N, C-alpha and C positions, 0 to 999 in steps of 0.2 A: 931875160930875153933881150936881144939887141933891138935898137931903134928900127932897124930894117925889118926885123921879125914882127914888131908891133905894128908897123905900117902895113905889112901884108895882111895881118889879122884884121885890122880896121877895114881895109879895102874889101876883104872877104865878107865881113859882116855887112858892110854897105851893099855889096852885091846881092847877098842873100835877102836883105830887107827889100831891096828894089825888085828882085825877082818875085818875092812873095806878094808884094803890093801889085805888081803887074799881073800876076796870075789871079789874084783875088778880084781885081777890076775886070779882067777878061771873063772870069767865071760869073761875076754878077751881071755882066752885060749880056750873057747868053739869054735866050728866050726859051720859054716852055714850048717844046715842039711835039710833045706826045703825053697823053694821060693814060695811065694803066690802072685798072681796078683789079684788085686781088682779094678773093674771098678766103677767109681763114677758118678752118675747123669744121666746115659742113659743105655738103654738095647741094643742099636745098637752098634755093634763092628766094628770099622773102622781099628783097628789094633789088631791082634790076640794075645793071650797069648804066642804062639810060637814066634812071632816076638818080643814081649817085652822081653822074656827070652833070645833071641839072642842079644839084646842090653845090657842085664844085665851080662856082662862078665868083667873080670879084668885080664889084662896081657894075653889076649887070651884064658883064661880058664874060665870054669863055676865057679860060686861063691860057689856052693855046695862043702863043704870040706875045704874051706878057713877059717882060724882063724878070729873071729869076729873083733879083733883089727887091722886086715889087710885090712878090707873092707873100701873103700873110698865112703861113702854115698853121699857126695856132688858131686863127679865126676859122680856117677851113675845117680843122679837127673839131672845133666847138660846134660848128654847124652840123657836121655828120653825126656827132655823138648825141645831138638833140633829136635825131630822127627816131621814131618809135620802133623801127625794125633793127636798129644798130645798137649793139652792146658796147663796142669799143672800136674806134677808128684811129689809124696812124697815117699821117700824110708826110711825105718827104720828097725832096728833089735830088736827082742824080746829077753828076757833073755834066753829062751829055744833054741835059735839058728835059729829061723824062720825069714827069711827076707821077708818083705812085701813091695810091690810097689803099692801104690794107684794111679790109672790112671784116670785123668779127660780128656776125649777126646774133641777135637774141635767139634762144632756143626754146620753143614751146614744148611742154611736156604733157599738157592736158588742155582740152577745149571746153569751156563752160557754155552750155546751151542756154536757150531762152531769148527774150527780146533783145537784151544787150549782150549778145554773145562775144566772148573774148577768149584769148589763151591765158594760161598761167605759164610763165617761163621757168627755167631751171633755177632762177634766183628767187622764185616765189612772188614775182611781180606780175601785175596785170599787163597784158600785151594785146594790142588790137590785131584783128585778122589782116592777113596780107591780101591785096587784090590780085596777086600774081601766082600765089602758091598756097595750097591747103595742106597743112601738116597732118600726117597720119598718127594721131594721138588719141587716147581715150576721151570719149565724150562724157562730160560731167553734167548730170541733171540734178535738179533740186535747188535749194537756196545756197548760194555761195556769196559770202560777203567778207568784209575786212576781219570779222571776228573768227571765222572758221577757214579762211583761205590758207592759213599756215598749215592746218591739219590736212587739207586737201593736197597741198603742195608736198607734204611729207609722204603721203600715200602714193601720189603720182610719181615722185622721185624713186620710191622703192620699186614701183612697177617698172619704171624705165630702166633701172639698172639691173634688172633680172632678165636673163635671156628668155626664159619661158613666159614670164608674165608680160614682158614688153611685146611679145609676138601675139599673145592670146587675149589679153584684156582689151575690150573695145568700149566698155561702158562702166561708169561709176555713178551710182545714185547716192545722193546725200540726204539724210533725213534724221534730224535730231542728233547730229554728231555720230550717227552710225552709217555704215556704208554697205551697199549691195552692189555686186559686180556682175557684169555680163562678159562671157567669153565668146570668142570667134567660133562659129560653126557648131555650137551646141545650143540647146533650148533652155537648159536649166539656169536659174539665178543662184548667186552665191551670197549668203548672208555673212558678211565679214565681221560685223559689230564695229567696235571702235578701232583705233589704230594702235592699240597696245598689242604686244606679242605678235607682231607681223611675221617674223621669221618662222616660228613654229606653226602658225596658222597656214602660211603659204606652203610650208613643207608638207603639211597634212593634205592640202589641196593637190599638190603635185603627185603625192603617193596615190590618192584616190583617182586622179585623172589617168595616170599610167595604168592602174589596175583596170579601170572601166574601159579604157581604150583597148587594152589587151583582150578583155572579155567581150568587146564590141557591144557594151551596154550604156555608152554615154547618152544615147537618146532615150534611155529608159527612165531618166530622172527629171523631176520638175523643179526641185529645190535642194540646195546643198548648204548646210549650216556649219560655219566654222567658229561660232562664238564660244563654244564650250571647250575647256582645256583639254588638249590632246585628243579631241574627238572630231569626227566628221559625221554629222547627222544628216541622212539623206531621205528625201521624200520622193517616192516613185510616182510616175504618171498613173 
C-alpha cells in the first residue's frame, strides 16, 4: 500500500473514532424522558404500574430527567427483583431516552387459608397475597408447612396444568398427607388419598363425572373415593 493510501486509512480511522466518541457522549448526555412498564406472561396484575414506578427511583428522585449515563440499571433490577410479587425484572434504556422495565410476575397456583394466609407459586415458594388482585386458584385448608408444601405444590401444579381440573377444583384439604378435593357446582367431596398415581386417579374421576353429568345424577352423591386402584367408590346421599 502506498504512503498516500496509508494516510487515507489513518484519517478514516481517526474520523470513525471521533464520530463514535461524539455519538457516545451525545447518547450519554440524553436524559430519561419516559418510563414504560411492560408485563410479561400474564394478564393478572399483582403489582400495579404505580407501585413499579415508585420502586424505579434513584437517590430519592424520579428517573425522568436524569442523564442516561447516571442511571444504575443493575441497581434498579435488583430493587425490582426483591419485590415479593416479581419473579424477574429486566430494565434497559433506549437511544431515545425511554426507560423500559419488563416485569415477569410470580404466578400463584394455590392459596393456603388460615390465619397466615398466603399463595404457593408455580415454583413451590410461599408468596404473599396481593392488595390489588385476588387469584382464582384452589383454596388449601389444613396444615401446610415446609415439610409438606412440596407435596401440595406437586398436586396444585397437576391441577393447574389440566384443563378440566383447573376449571373445576376449588378446594384442597390436607390431612396427614392425604387430600380431599372439592369441585365447583357439586356437593360431593373427593377422597384423593396421597399424591401417587395422580393420572389414573383423575382419569377415573373424569370418567365418573362425565357419566354422572350425562345421567344428571351429580347431585345424588355425597362422597367419591379415588384411593383404590382403578376404582371409583361412591356414596350416595
